[in-house]
All heavy atoms as a GROMACS GRO file, in nm:
protein
  613
    1MET      N    1   0.084  -0.118   0.001
    1MET     CA    2   0.000   0.000   0.000
    1MET      C    3   0.089   0.125   0.000
    1MET      O    4   0.187   0.132   0.071
    1MET     CB    5  -0.091  -0.003   0.123
    1MET     CG    6  -0.181   0.118   0.135
    1MET     SD    7  -0.295   0.099   0.272
    1MET     CE    8  -0.445   0.103   0.182
    2LEU      N    9   0.054   0.220  -0.084
    2LEU     CA   10   0.130   0.344  -0.093
    2LEU      C   11   0.094   0.439   0.021
    2LEU      O   12  -0.024   0.451   0.056
    2LEU     CB   13   0.101   0.415  -0.224
    2LEU     CG   14   0.155   0.350  -0.350
    2LEU    CD1   15   0.108   0.425  -0.472
    2LEU    CD2   16   0.307   0.346  -0.348
    3GLY      N   17   0.194   0.504   0.073
    3GLY     CA   18   0.169   0.605   0.174
    3GLY      C   19   0.127   0.736   0.109
    3GLY      O   20   0.133   0.751  -0.014
    4TRP      N   21   0.083   0.830   0.189
    4TRP     CA   22   0.036   0.961   0.137
    4TRP      C   23   0.146   1.033   0.060
    4TRP      O   24   0.121   1.088  -0.046
    4TRP     CB   25  -0.015   1.047   0.252
    4TRP     CG   26  -0.044   1.188   0.211
    4TRP    CD1   27   0.024   1.298   0.247
    4TRP    CD2   28  -0.146   1.232   0.122
    4TRP    NE1   29  -0.028   1.411   0.188
    4TRP    CE2   30  -0.135   1.372   0.110
    4TRP    CE3   31  -0.247   1.170   0.052
    4TRP    CZ2   32  -0.218   1.448   0.031
    4TRP    CZ3   33  -0.331   1.247  -0.027
    4TRP    CH2   34  -0.316   1.384  -0.037
    5LYS      N   35   0.269   1.028   0.113
    5LYS     CA   36   0.380   1.097   0.048
    5LYS      C   37   0.406   1.038  -0.091
    5LYS      O   38   0.426   1.111  -0.188
    5LYS     CB   39   0.505   1.087   0.135
    5LYS     CG   40   0.621   1.166   0.084
    5LYS     CD   41   0.737   1.160   0.179
    5LYS     CE   42   0.853   1.245   0.129
    5LYS     NZ   43   0.966   1.240   0.220
    6HIS      N   44   0.403   0.907  -0.101
    6HIS     CA   45   0.424   0.843  -0.231
    6HIS      C   46   0.310   0.873  -0.327
    6HIS      O   47   0.333   0.894  -0.446
    6HIS     CB   48   0.440   0.691  -0.215
    6HIS     CG   49   0.562   0.652  -0.138
    6HIS    ND1   50   0.688   0.671  -0.188
    6HIS    CD2   51   0.577   0.598  -0.016
    6HIS    CE1   52   0.777   0.629  -0.099
    6HIS    NE2   53   0.711   0.585   0.007
    7LEU      N   54   0.189   0.873  -0.276
    7LEU     CA   55   0.073   0.903  -0.359
    7LEU      C   56   0.079   1.046  -0.412
    7LEU      O   57   0.054   1.070  -0.529
    7LEU     CB   58  -0.057   0.881  -0.279
    7LEU     CG   59  -0.188   0.901  -0.355
    7LEU    CD1   60  -0.195   0.804  -0.472
    7LEU    CD2   61  -0.307   0.880  -0.263
    8LYS      N   62   0.118   1.141  -0.326
    8LYS     CA   63   0.128   1.280  -0.367
    8LYS      C   64   0.236   1.296  -0.475
    8LYS      O   65   0.216   1.365  -0.575
    8LYS     CB   66   0.161   1.368  -0.247
    8LYS     CG   67   0.160   1.515  -0.278
    8LYS     CD   68   0.183   1.600  -0.154
    8LYS     CE   69   0.184   1.746  -0.190
    8LYS     NZ   70   0.215   1.830  -0.076
    9THR      N   71   0.348   1.228  -0.459
    9THR     CA   72   0.456   1.233  -0.559
    9THR      C   73   0.407   1.173  -0.691
    9THR      O   74   0.434   1.230  -0.797
    9THR     CB   75   0.580   1.153  -0.511
    9THR    OG1   76   0.621   1.209  -0.386
    9THR    CG2   77   0.692   1.158  -0.610
   10TYR      N   78   0.331   1.065  -0.685
   10TYR     CA   79   0.278   1.001  -0.805
   10TYR      C   80   0.182   1.094  -0.876
   10TYR      O   81   0.190   1.112  -0.998
   10TYR     CB   82   0.210   0.871  -0.768
   10TYR     CG   83   0.143   0.804  -0.886
   10TYR    CD1   84   0.220   0.743  -0.984
   10TYR    CD2   85   0.006   0.801  -0.898
   10TYR    CE1   86   0.161   0.682  -1.094
   10TYR    CE2   87  -0.055   0.740  -1.005
   10TYR     CZ   88   0.022   0.680  -1.102
   10TYR     OH   89  -0.036   0.619  -1.210
   11ILE      N   90   0.095   1.158  -0.802
   11ILE     CA   91  -0.003   1.252  -0.861
   11ILE      C   92   0.069   1.371  -0.922
   11ILE      O   93   0.035   1.415  -1.031
   11ILE     CB   94  -0.107   1.297  -0.756
   11ILE    CG1   95  -0.196   1.178  -0.719
   11ILE    CG2   96  -0.190   1.414  -0.807
   11ILE    CD1   97  -0.290   1.203  -0.602
   12CYS      N   98   0.171   1.422  -0.856
   12CYS     CA   99   0.249   1.534  -0.910
   12CYS      C  100   0.314   1.494  -1.043
   12CYS      O  101   0.317   1.574  -1.136
   12CYS     CB  102   0.357   1.579  -0.812
   12CYS     SG  103   0.291   1.662  -0.668
   13SER      N  104   0.366   1.372  -1.050
   13SER     CA  105   0.430   1.330  -1.175
   13SER      C  106   0.326   1.316  -1.286
   13SER      O  107   0.355   1.343  -1.401
   13SER     CB  108   0.505   1.199  -1.155
   13SER     OG  109   0.414   1.093  -1.132
   14LEU      N  110   0.204   1.276  -1.253
   14LEU     CA  111   0.098   1.268  -1.354
   14LEU      C  112   0.064   1.407  -1.406
   14LEU      O  113   0.044   1.424  -1.527
   14LEU     CB  114  -0.028   1.205  -1.296
   14LEU     CG  115  -0.024   1.055  -1.274
   14LEU    CD1  116  -0.157   1.008  -1.213
   14LEU    CD2  117   0.002   0.979  -1.401
   15ASN      N  118   0.055   1.507  -1.318
   15ASN     CA  119   0.026   1.643  -1.362
   15ASN      C  120   0.138   1.697  -1.452
   15ASN      O  121   0.112   1.770  -1.545
   15ASN     CB  122   0.004   1.735  -1.242
   15ASN     CG  123  -0.131   1.714  -1.179
   15ASN    OD1  124  -0.222   1.659  -1.239
   15ASN    ND2  125  -0.145   1.758  -1.056
   16PHE      N  126   0.262   1.662  -1.422
   16PHE     CA  127   0.373   1.709  -1.506
   16PHE      C  128   0.358   1.653  -1.647
   16PHE      O  129   0.374   1.725  -1.744
   16PHE     CB  130   0.506   1.666  -1.445
   16PHE     CG  131   0.623   1.707  -1.530
   16PHE    CD1  132   0.661   1.840  -1.536
   16PHE    CD2  133   0.693   1.614  -1.603
   16PHE    CE1  134   0.769   1.880  -1.614
   16PHE    CE2  135   0.801   1.653  -1.683
   16PHE     CZ  136   0.837   1.786  -1.688
   17ILE      N  137   0.324   1.525  -1.657
   17ILE     CA  138   0.303   1.462  -1.788
   17ILE      C  139   0.188   1.532  -1.859
   17ILE      O  140   0.196   1.563  -1.976
   17ILE     CB  141   0.279   1.312  -1.774
   17ILE    CG1  142   0.405   1.242  -1.724
   17ILE    CG2  143   0.233   1.252  -1.906
   17ILE    CD1  144   0.387   1.099  -1.683
   18ASP      N  145   0.079   1.557  -1.787
   18ASP     CA  146  -0.035   1.624  -1.846
   18ASP      C  147   0.002   1.762  -1.896
   18ASP      O  148  -0.039   1.803  -2.003
   18ASP     CB  149  -0.150   1.635  -1.746
   18ASP     CG  150  -0.215   1.500  -1.718
   18ASP    OD1  151  -0.200   1.409  -1.800
   18ASP    OD2  152  -0.281   1.489  -1.613
   19MET      N  153   0.081   1.833  -1.820
   19MET     CA  154   0.123   1.968  -1.859
   19MET      C  155   0.208   1.962  -1.985
   19MET      O  156   0.188   2.040  -2.078
   19MET     CB  157   0.201   2.034  -1.744
   19MET     CG  158   0.253   2.172  -1.778
   19MET     SD  159   0.125   2.294  -1.772
   19MET     CE  160   0.157   2.364  -1.613
   20LYS      N  161   0.299   1.867  -1.989
   20LYS     CA  162   0.386   1.853  -2.105
   20LYS      C  163   0.304   1.819  -2.229
   20LYS      O  164   0.323   1.877  -2.336
   20LYS     CB  165   0.491   1.746  -2.078
   20LYS     CG  166   0.596   1.736  -2.184
   20LYS     CD  167   0.703   1.635  -2.143
   20LYS     CE  168   0.811   1.628  -2.248
   20LYS     NZ  169   0.917   1.536  -2.211
   21GLU      N  170   0.211   1.723  -2.216
   21GLU     CA  171   0.125   1.685  -2.328
   21GLU      C  172   0.039   1.801  -2.372
   21GLU      O  173   0.017   1.822  -2.491
   21GLU     CB  174   0.037   1.567  -2.289
   21GLU     CG  175   0.113   1.437  -2.276
   21GLU     CD  176   0.026   1.323  -2.227
   21GLU    OE1  177  -0.097   1.340  -2.215
   21GLU    OE2  178   0.082   1.216  -2.198
   22LEU      N  179  -0.011   1.878  -2.277
   22LEU     CA  180  -0.094   1.993  -2.307
   22LEU      C  181  -0.017   2.097  -2.386
   22LEU      O  182  -0.068   2.152  -2.484
   22LEU     CB  183  -0.148   2.052  -2.177
   22LEU     CG  184  -0.252   2.162  -2.187
   22LEU    CD1  185  -0.373   2.117  -2.267
   22LEU    CD2  186  -0.294   2.204  -2.047
   23ILE      N  187   0.106   2.121  -2.348
   23ILE     CA  188   0.190   2.219  -2.421
   23ILE      C  189   0.215   2.169  -2.562
   23ILE      O  190   0.211   2.248  -2.658
   23ILE     CB  191   0.322   2.243  -2.344
   23ILE    CG1  192   0.291   2.320  -2.216
   23ILE    CG2  193   0.421   2.320  -2.430
   23ILE    CD1  194   0.407   2.329  -2.119
   24GLU      N  195   0.237   2.038  -2.579
   24GLU     CA  196   0.256   1.982  -2.713
   24GLU      C  197   0.132   1.999  -2.799
   24GLU      O  198   0.140   2.033  -2.918
   24GLU     CB  199   0.295   1.834  -2.705
   24GLU     CG  200   0.435   1.812  -2.651
   24GLU     CD  201   0.466   1.666  -2.626
   24GLU    OE1  202   0.381   1.578  -2.654
   24GLU    OE2  203   0.577   1.639  -2.577
   25LYS      N  204   0.014   1.978  -2.738
   25LYS     CA  205  -0.113   1.996  -2.811
   25LYS      C  206  -0.131   2.142  -2.853
   25LYS      O  207  -0.175   2.171  -2.963
   25LYS     CB  208  -0.231   1.953  -2.725
   25LYS     CG  209  -0.244   1.805  -2.710
   25LYS     CD  210  -0.366   1.771  -2.624
   25LYS     CE  211  -0.380   1.623  -2.601
   25LYS     NZ  212  -0.497   1.592  -2.518
   26ILE      N  213  -0.097   2.233  -2.762
   26ILE     CA  214  -0.110   2.376  -2.793
   26ILE      C  215  -0.018   2.413  -2.909
   26ILE      O  216  -0.060   2.482  -3.002
   26ILE     CB  217  -0.080   2.463  -2.668
   26ILE    CG1  218  -0.193   2.449  -2.566
   26ILE    CG2  219  -0.060   2.610  -2.707
   26ILE    CD1  220  -0.163   2.509  -2.431
   27ASN      N  221   0.106   2.367  -2.906
   27ASN     CA  222   0.200   2.396  -3.014
   27ASN      C  223   0.152   2.340  -3.148
   27ASN      O  224   0.160   2.410  -3.250
   27ASN     CB  225   0.339   2.341  -2.980
   27ASN     CG  226   0.409   2.423  -2.874
   27ASN    OD1  227   0.384   2.542  -2.859
   27ASN    ND2  228   0.497   2.359  -2.800
   28ALA      N  229   0.103   2.217  -3.147
   28ALA     CA  230   0.055   2.156  -3.271
   28ALA      C  231  -0.066   2.232  -3.327
   28ALA      O  232  -0.075   2.258  -3.446
   28ALA     CB  233   0.019   2.010  -3.247
   29GLU      N  234  -0.158   2.268  -3.238
   29GLU     CA  235  -0.279   2.340  -3.282
   29GLU      C  236  -0.244   2.478  -3.333
   29GLU      O  237  -0.303   2.528  -3.431
   29GLU     CB  238  -0.381   2.348  -3.169
   29GLU     CG  239  -0.519   2.390  -3.212
   29GLU     CD  240  -0.587   2.290  -3.303
   29GLU    OE1  241  -0.575   2.167  -3.280
   29GLU    OE2  242  -0.654   2.332  -3.400
   30PHE      N  243  -0.146   2.544  -3.270
   30PHE     CA  244  -0.106   2.676  -3.317
   30PHE      C  245  -0.043   2.669  -3.456
   30PHE      O  246  -0.068   2.755  -3.540
   30PHE     CB  247  -0.010   2.744  -3.220
   30PHE     CG  248   0.020   2.884  -3.261
   30PHE    CD1  249  -0.071   2.986  -3.238
   30PHE    CD2  250   0.136   2.915  -3.329
   30PHE    CE1  251  -0.046   3.116  -3.279
   30PHE    CE2  252   0.163   3.044  -3.371
   30PHE     CZ  253   0.071   3.145  -3.346
   31GLU      N  254   0.035   2.565  -3.480
   31GLU     CA  255   0.094   2.547  -3.613
   31GLU      C  256  -0.014   2.529  -3.718
   31GLU      O  257  -0.006   2.586  -3.827
   31GLU     CB  258   0.191   2.428  -3.613
   31GLU     CG  259   0.322   2.456  -3.545
   31GLU     CD  260   0.418   2.338  -3.554
   31GLU    OE1  261   0.414   2.265  -3.655
   31GLU    OE2  262   0.496   2.321  -3.460
   32ALA      N  263  -0.117   2.449  -3.684
   32ALA     CA  264  -0.228   2.429  -3.778
   32ALA      C  265  -0.300   2.561  -3.802
   32ALA      O  266  -0.333   2.595  -3.917
   32ALA     CB  267  -0.325   2.324  -3.722
   33PHE      N  268  -0.322   2.637  -3.695
   33PHE     CA  269  -0.388   2.767  -3.709
   33PHE      C  270  -0.308   2.860  -3.799
   33PHE      O  271  -0.363   2.924  -3.890
   33PHE     CB  272  -0.406   2.832  -3.571
   33PHE     CG  273  -0.443   2.977  -3.579
   33PHE    CD1  274  -0.572   3.015  -3.612
   33PHE    CD2  275  -0.348   3.076  -3.558
   33PHE    CE1  276  -0.607   3.150  -3.622
   33PHE    CE2  277  -0.380   3.210  -3.568
   33PHE     CZ  278  -0.509   3.246  -3.600
   34ALA      N  279  -0.178   2.869  -3.776
   34ALA     CA  280  -0.092   2.959  -3.853
   34ALA      C  281  -0.093   2.922  -4.002
   34ALA      O  282  -0.103   3.009  -4.090
   34ALA     CB  283   0.050   2.957  -3.799
   35THR      N  284  -0.088   2.793  -4.030
   35THR     CA  285  -0.089   2.746  -4.168
   35THR      C  286  -0.219   2.786  -4.238
   35THR      O  287  -0.218   2.841  -4.348
   35THR     CB  288  -0.074   2.592  -4.173
   35THR    OG1  289   0.052   2.558  -4.114
   35THR    CG2  290  -0.077   2.541  -4.315
   36GLU      N  291  -0.332   2.758  -4.172
   36GLU     CA  292  -0.461   2.788  -4.232
   36GLU      C  293  -0.485   2.939  -4.244
   36GLU      O  294  -0.539   2.986  -4.345
   36GLU     CB  295  -0.574   2.722  -4.151
   36GLU     CG  296  -0.564   2.572  -4.141
   36GLU     CD  297  -0.566   2.498  -4.274
   36GLU    OE1  298  -0.615   2.556  -4.375
   36GLU    OE2  299  -0.522   2.383  -4.278
   37ALA      N  300  -0.445   3.013  -4.142
   37ALA     CA  301  -0.463   3.157  -4.146
   37ALA      C  302  -0.381   3.220  -4.261
   37ALA      O  303  -0.429   3.311  -4.330
   37ALA     CB  304  -0.425   3.220  -4.013
   38ASN      N  305  -0.260   3.170  -4.281
   38ASN     CA  306  -0.176   3.218  -4.391
   38ASN      C  307  -0.238   3.185  -4.526
   38ASN      O  308  -0.236   3.268  -4.618
   38ASN     CB  309  -0.036   3.162  -4.382
   38ASN     CG  310   0.046   3.231  -4.276
   38ASN    OD1  311   0.022   3.346  -4.241
   38ASN    ND2  312   0.143   3.159  -4.221
   39GLN      N  313  -0.295   3.067  -4.538
   39GLN     CA  314  -0.359   3.031  -4.665
   39GLN      C  315  -0.478   3.122  -4.694
   39GLN      O  316  -0.500   3.160  -4.809
   39GLN     CB  317  -0.407   2.884  -4.662
   39GLN     CG  318  -0.296   2.785  -4.678
   39GLN     CD  319  -0.348   2.641  -4.683
   39GLN    OE1  320  -0.468   2.618  -4.673
   39GLN    NE2  321  -0.257   2.547  -4.696
   40GLN      N  322  -0.551   3.157  -4.590
   40GLN     CA  323  -0.665   3.245  -4.610
   40GLN      C  324  -0.618   3.384  -4.650
   40GLN      O  325  -0.669   3.444  -4.745
   40GLN     CB  326  -0.751   3.254  -4.483
   40GLN     CG  327  -0.870   3.347  -4.503
   40GLN     CD  328  -0.945   3.379  -4.375
   40GLN    OE1  329  -0.894   3.357  -4.266
   40GLN    NE2  330  -1.066   3.426  -4.389
   41SER      N  331  -0.522   3.438  -4.578
   41SER     CA  332  -0.481   3.577  -4.604
   41SER      C  333  -0.399   3.592  -4.731
   41SER      O  334  -0.413   3.692  -4.802
   41SER     CB  335  -0.403   3.633  -4.485
   41SER     OG  336  -0.280   3.564  -4.470
   42GLU      N  337  -0.317   3.495  -4.763
   42GLU     CA  338  -0.231   3.507  -4.881
   42GLU      C  339  -0.296   3.459  -5.010
   42GLU      O  340  -0.274   3.515  -5.116
   42GLU     CB  341  -0.100   3.429  -4.858
   42GLU     CG  342  -0.014   3.492  -4.750
   42GLU     CD  343   0.107   3.406  -4.715
   42GLU    OE1  344   0.128   3.301  -4.778
   42GLU    OE2  345   0.181   3.447  -4.624
   43LYS      N  346  -0.379   3.355  -4.999
   43LYS     CA  347  -0.435   3.297  -5.120
   43LYS      C  348  -0.587   3.317  -5.132
   43LYS      O  349  -0.648   3.276  -5.230
   43LYS     CB  350  -0.406   3.146  -5.122
   43LYS     CG  351  -0.257   3.117  -5.127
   43LYS     CD  352  -0.230   2.968  -5.129
   43LYS     CE  353  -0.080   2.941  -5.130
   43LYS     NZ  354  -0.052   2.798  -5.124
   44GLY      N  355  -0.648   3.377  -5.029
   44GLY     CA  356  -0.792   3.398  -5.030
   44GLY      C  357  -0.873   3.269  -5.019
   44GLY      O  358  -0.988   3.264  -5.061
   45ASN      N  359  -0.815   3.166  -4.960
   45ASN     CA  360  -0.879   3.036  -4.945
   45ASN      C  361  -0.983   3.043  -4.832
   45ASN      O  362  -0.950   3.046  -4.715
   45ASN     CB  363  -0.773   2.930  -4.916
   45ASN     CG  364  -0.828   2.790  -4.913
   45ASN    OD1  365  -0.944   2.768  -4.888
   45ASN    ND2  366  -0.739   2.695  -4.941
   46LYS      N  367  -1.112   3.044  -4.870
   46LYS     CA  368  -1.220   3.059  -4.770
   46LYS      C  369  -1.229   2.937  -4.679
   46LYS      O  370  -1.257   2.950  -4.559
   46LYS     CB  371  -1.353   3.082  -4.841
   46LYS     CG  372  -1.361   3.216  -4.908
   46LYS     CD  373  -1.497   3.235  -4.973
   46LYS     CE  374  -1.501   3.369  -5.044
   46LYS     NZ  375  -1.632   3.391  -5.108
   47ALA      N  376  -1.207   2.818  -4.734
   47ALA     CA  377  -1.213   2.697  -4.652
   47ALA      C  378  -1.102   2.699  -4.546
   47ALA      O  379  -1.123   2.653  -4.432
   47ALA     CB  380  -1.200   2.573  -4.739
   48ALA      N  381  -0.987   2.753  -4.581
   48ALA     CA  382  -0.878   2.763  -4.484
   48ALA      C  383  -0.916   2.859  -4.371
   48ALA      O  384  -0.879   2.836  -4.256
   48ALA     CB  385  -0.750   2.812  -4.552
   49GLY      N  386  -0.994   2.961  -4.402
   49GLY     CA  387  -1.043   3.053  -4.298
   49GLY      C  388  -1.132   2.980  -4.198
   49GLY      O  389  -1.123   3.004  -4.077
   50THR      N  390  -1.216   2.892  -4.249
   50THR     CA  391  -1.304   2.813  -4.162
   50THR      C  392  -1.221   2.724  -4.070
   50THR      O  393  -1.245   2.715  -3.950
   50THR     CB  394  -1.400   2.727  -4.245
   50THR    OG1  395  -1.478   2.814  -4.327
   50THR    CG2  396  -1.491   2.643  -4.156
   51ARG      N  397  -1.120   2.658  -4.129
   51ARG     CA  398  -1.034   2.572  -4.048
   51ARG      C  399  -0.953   2.654  -3.947
   51ARG      O  400  -0.932   2.609  -3.833
   51ARG     CB  401  -0.941   2.492  -4.139
   51ARG     CG  402  -1.015   2.388  -4.224
   51ARG     CD  403  -0.919   2.294  -4.297
   51ARG     NE  404  -0.835   2.365  -4.393
   51ARG     CZ  405  -0.865   2.384  -4.520
   51ARG    NH1  406  -0.982   2.342  -4.568
   51ARG    NH2  407  -0.780   2.447  -4.601
   52ALA      N  408  -0.910   2.772  -3.983
   52ALA     CA  409  -0.836   2.858  -3.890
   52ALA      C  410  -0.925   2.900  -3.773
   52ALA      O  411  -0.879   2.900  -3.658
   52ALA     CB  412  -0.784   2.983  -3.962
   53ARG      N  413  -1.049   2.933  -3.802
   53ARG     CA  414  -1.142   2.969  -3.692
   53ARG      C  415  -1.168   2.850  -3.600
   53ARG      O  416  -1.174   2.866  -3.478
   53ARG     CB  417  -1.273   3.023  -3.749
   53ARG     CG  418  -1.257   3.161  -3.811
   53ARG     CD  419  -1.391   3.223  -3.848
   53ARG     NE  420  -1.464   3.147  -3.951
   53ARG     CZ  421  -1.445   3.160  -4.081
   53ARG    NH1  422  -1.354   3.242  -4.126
   53ARG    NH2  423  -1.516   3.089  -4.166
   54LYS      N  424  -1.177   2.731  -3.658
   54LYS     CA  425  -1.195   2.610  -3.576
   54LYS      C  426  -1.073   2.589  -3.488
   54LYS      O  427  -1.087   2.555  -3.370
   54LYS     CB  428  -1.218   2.490  -3.667
   54LYS     CG  429  -1.247   2.362  -3.592
   54LYS     CD  430  -1.275   2.248  -3.689
   54LYS     CE  431  -1.299   2.119  -3.612
   54LYS     NZ  432  -1.319   2.004  -3.701
   55SER      N  433  -0.954   2.608  -3.543
   55SER     CA  434  -0.832   2.595  -3.464
   55SER      C  435  -0.826   2.699  -3.352
   55SER      O  436  -0.779   2.671  -3.242
   55SER     CB  437  -0.708   2.609  -3.552
   55SER     OG  438  -0.690   2.495  -3.631
   56ALA      N  439  -0.873   2.821  -3.383
   56ALA     CA  440  -0.873   2.926  -3.282
   56ALA      C  441  -0.963   2.890  -3.164
   56ALA      O  442  -0.927   2.913  -3.047
   56ALA     CB  443  -0.919   3.058  -3.342
   57LEU      N  444  -1.078   2.829  -3.193
   57LEU     CA  445  -1.167   2.784  -3.085
   57LEU      C  446  -1.100   2.674  -3.003
   57LEU      O  447  -1.110   2.672  -2.879
   57LEU     CB  448  -1.300   2.734  -3.141
   57LEU     CG  449  -1.393   2.842  -3.194
   57LEU    CD1  450  -1.514   2.778  -3.262
   57LEU    CD2  451  -1.440   2.932  -3.080
   58GLU      N  452  -1.034   2.581  -3.070
   58GLU     CA  453  -0.966   2.472  -2.998
   58GLU      C  454  -0.852   2.529  -2.914
   58GLU      O  455  -0.831   2.484  -2.800
   58GLU     CB  456  -0.913   2.370  -3.098
   58GLU     CG  457  -0.852   2.249  -3.034
   58GLU     CD  458  -0.946   2.168  -2.946
   58GLU    OE1  459  -1.068   2.167  -2.972
   58GLU    OE2  460  -0.899   2.107  -2.850
   59LEU      N  461  -0.780   2.626  -2.965
   59LEU     CA  462  -0.673   2.690  -2.888
   59LEU      C  463  -0.729   2.755  -2.762
   59LEU      O  464  -0.668   2.746  -2.654
   59LEU     CB  465  -0.598   2.794  -2.971
   59LEU     CG  466  -0.492   2.740  -3.066
   59LEU    CD1  467  -0.446   2.848  -3.162
   59LEU    CD2  468  -0.374   2.684  -2.987
   60SER      N  469  -0.844   2.818  -2.776
   60SER     CA  470  -0.907   2.882  -2.660
   60SER      C  471  -0.935   2.778  -2.550
   60SER      O  472  -0.908   2.801  -2.432
   60SER     CB  473  -1.037   2.950  -2.704
   60SER     OG  474  -1.105   3.001  -2.594
   61LYS      N  475  -0.986   2.662  -2.589
   61LYS     CA  476  -1.015   2.556  -2.493
   61LYS      C  477  -0.886   2.505  -2.429
   61LYS      O  478  -0.880   2.483  -2.307
   61LYS     CB  479  -1.086   2.441  -2.562
   61LYS     CG  480  -1.225   2.473  -2.608
   61LYS     CD  481  -1.285   2.356  -2.685
   61LYS     CE  482  -1.415   2.396  -2.750
   61LYS     NZ  483  -1.468   2.286  -2.834
   62LEU      N  484  -0.782   2.487  -2.513
   62LEU     CA  485  -0.654   2.439  -2.460
   62LEU      C  486  -0.591   2.540  -2.365
   62LEU      O  487  -0.530   2.501  -2.263
   62LEU     CB  488  -0.559   2.408  -2.576
   62LEU     CG  489  -0.594   2.285  -2.660
   62LEU    CD1  490  -0.507   2.279  -2.786
   62LEU    CD2  491  -0.579   2.157  -2.580
   63PHE      N  492  -0.602   2.670  -2.394
   63PHE     CA  493  -0.548   2.772  -2.306
   63PHE      C  494  -0.620   2.773  -2.172
   63PHE      O  495  -0.558   2.792  -2.066
   63PHE     CB  496  -0.554   2.909  -2.369
   63PHE     CG  497  -0.452   2.932  -2.479
   63PHE    CD1  498  -0.485   3.004  -2.591
   63PHE    CD2  499  -0.325   2.879  -2.470
   63PHE    CE1  500  -0.393   3.025  -2.692
   63PHE    CE2  501  -0.231   2.898  -2.571
   63PHE     CZ  502  -0.265   2.971  -2.682
   64LYS      N  503  -0.750   2.751  -2.173
   64LYS     CA  504  -0.826   2.744  -2.047
   64LYS      C  505  -0.781   2.625  -1.965
   64LYS      O  506  -0.764   2.634  -1.842
   64LYS     CB  507  -0.975   2.737  -2.074
   64LYS     CG  508  -1.033   2.868  -2.122
   64LYS     CD  509  -1.180   2.856  -2.156
   64LYS     CE  510  -1.231   2.987  -2.214
   64LYS     NZ  511  -1.370   2.978  -2.254
   65GLU      N  512  -0.760   2.511  -2.032
   65GLU     CA  513  -0.711   2.391  -1.963
   65GLU      C  514  -0.571   2.415  -1.908
   65GLU      O  515  -0.538   2.376  -1.796
   65GLU     CB  516  -0.713   2.272  -2.058
   65GLU     CG  517  -0.669   2.144  -1.995
   65GLU     CD  518  -0.761   2.093  -1.885
   65GLU    OE1  519  -0.880   2.132  -1.883
   65GLU    OE2  520  -0.714   2.017  -1.800
   66PHE      N  521  -0.486   2.483  -1.987
   66PHE     CA  522  -0.350   2.514  -1.941
   66PHE      C  523  -0.355   2.600  -1.815
   66PHE      O  524  -0.280   2.577  -1.719
   66PHE     CB  525  -0.272   2.587  -2.050
   66PHE     CG  526  -0.135   2.632  -2.004
   66PHE    CD1  527  -0.030   2.544  -2.003
   66PHE    CD2  528  -0.115   2.762  -1.960
   66PHE    CE1  529   0.095   2.584  -1.959
   66PHE    CE2  530   0.009   2.802  -1.916
   66PHE     CZ  531   0.114   2.714  -1.916
   67ARG      N  532  -0.442   2.698  -1.813
   67ARG     CA  533  -0.454   2.786  -1.697
   67ARG      C  534  -0.494   2.706  -1.573
   67ARG      O  535  -0.438   2.723  -1.465
   67ARG     CB  536  -0.556   2.897  -1.722
   67ARG     CG  537  -0.561   2.997  -1.608
   67ARG     CD  538  -0.655   3.112  -1.639
   67ARG     NE  539  -0.643   3.217  -1.541
   67ARG     CZ  540  -0.696   3.212  -1.418
   67ARG    NH1  541  -0.763   3.107  -1.380
   67ARG    NH2  542  -0.681   3.312  -1.334
   68LYS      N  543  -0.589   2.614  -1.591
   68LYS     CA  544  -0.635   2.532  -1.479
   68LYS      C  545  -0.522   2.444  -1.424
   68LYS      O  546  -0.497   2.441  -1.304
   68LYS     CB  547  -0.753   2.444  -1.525
   68LYS     CG  548  -0.816   2.364  -1.414
   68LYS     CD  549  -0.942   2.297  -1.464
   68LYS     CE  550  -0.909   2.159  -1.512
   68LYS     NZ  551  -1.026   2.079  -1.548
   69VAL      N  552  -0.451   2.377  -1.515
   69VAL     CA  553  -0.339   2.291  -1.472
   69VAL      C  554  -0.227   2.374  -1.412
   69VAL      O  555  -0.166   2.335  -1.312
   69VAL     CB  556  -0.289   2.210  -1.593
   69VAL    CG1  557  -0.162   2.133  -1.558
   69VAL    CG2  558  -0.397   2.112  -1.640
   70SER      N  559  -0.199   2.490  -1.468
   70SER     CA  560  -0.094   2.576  -1.419
   70SER      C  561  -0.124   2.624  -1.277
   70SER      O  562  -0.033   2.627  -1.191
   70SER     CB  563  -0.076   2.696  -1.512
   70SER     OG  564   0.022   2.783  -1.464
   71VAL      N  565  -0.246   2.660  -1.250
   71VAL     CA  566  -0.284   2.705  -1.116
   71VAL      C  567  -0.268   2.589  -1.018
   71VAL      O  568  -0.218   2.608  -0.906
   71VAL     CB  569  -0.429   2.758  -1.116
   71VAL    CG1  570  -0.479   2.778  -0.974
   71VAL    CG2  571  -0.436   2.890  -1.192
   72GLU      N  572  -0.306   2.468  -1.057
   72GLU     CA  573  -0.292   2.351  -0.970
   72GLU      C  574  -0.143   2.328  -0.939
   72GLU      O  575  -0.107   2.299  -0.826
   72GLU     CB  576  -0.350   2.228  -1.036
   72GLU     CG  577  -0.502   2.226  -1.041
   72GLU     CD  578  -0.556   2.108  -1.121
   72GLU    OE1  579  -0.478   2.016  -1.153
   72GLU    OE2  580  -0.675   2.108  -1.148
   73GLU      N  581  -0.060   2.341  -1.043
   73GLU     CA  582   0.086   2.322  -1.024
   73GLU      C  583   0.142   2.426  -0.928
   73GLU      O  584   0.231   2.396  -0.848
   73GLU     CB  585   0.159   2.329  -1.157
   73GLU     CG  586   0.138   2.211  -1.246
   73GLU     CD  587   0.209   2.087  -1.198
   73GLU    OE1  588   0.322   2.100  -1.147
   73GLU    OE2  589   0.151   1.979  -1.208
   74SER      N  590   0.096   2.550  -0.935
   74SER     CA  591   0.152   2.655  -0.852
   74SER      C  592   0.112   2.639  -0.704
   74SER      O  593   0.177   2.694  -0.618
   74SER     CB  594   0.108   2.792  -0.902
   74SER     OG  595  -0.031   2.811  -0.881
   75LYS      N  596   0.010   2.561  -0.676
   75LYS     CA  597  -0.034   2.541  -0.538
   75LYS      C  598   0.047   2.434  -0.466
   75LYS      O  599   0.034   2.416  -0.347
   75LYS     CB  600  -0.182   2.500  -0.536
   75LYS     CG  601  -0.274   2.611  -0.576
   75LYS     CD  602  -0.418   2.567  -0.571
   75LYS     CE  603  -0.512   2.679  -0.610
   75LYS     NZ  604  -0.653   2.635  -0.606
   76LYS      N  605   0.137   2.366  -0.539
   76LYS     CA  606   0.215   2.257  -0.478
   76LYS      C  607   0.338   2.309  -0.410
   76LYS      O  608   0.393   2.406  -0.438
   76LYS     CB  609   0.254   2.156  -0.586
   76LYS     CG  610   0.132   2.087  -0.641
   76LYS     CD  611   0.174   1.994  -0.750
   76LYS     CE  612   0.050   1.936  -0.814
   76LYS     NZ  613   0.078   1.853  -0.925
   0.00000   0.00000   0.00000
């Protein structure tokens, strides 16, 4: 049976992995957004504009999740 100290360390390590994965997701989504936004502005591709707006909404959700995880990390 794990003690409280070991359990807390295990939970902290899980949050670190989650934070790292979250940052990777944010970076990937931002790259997708930048690509689509450039296609819209440079080539007038309307479909790319739709995809860019979808990416912007997803980024908003990811940033909210990042804030939540970041606040939890700062309380440790």
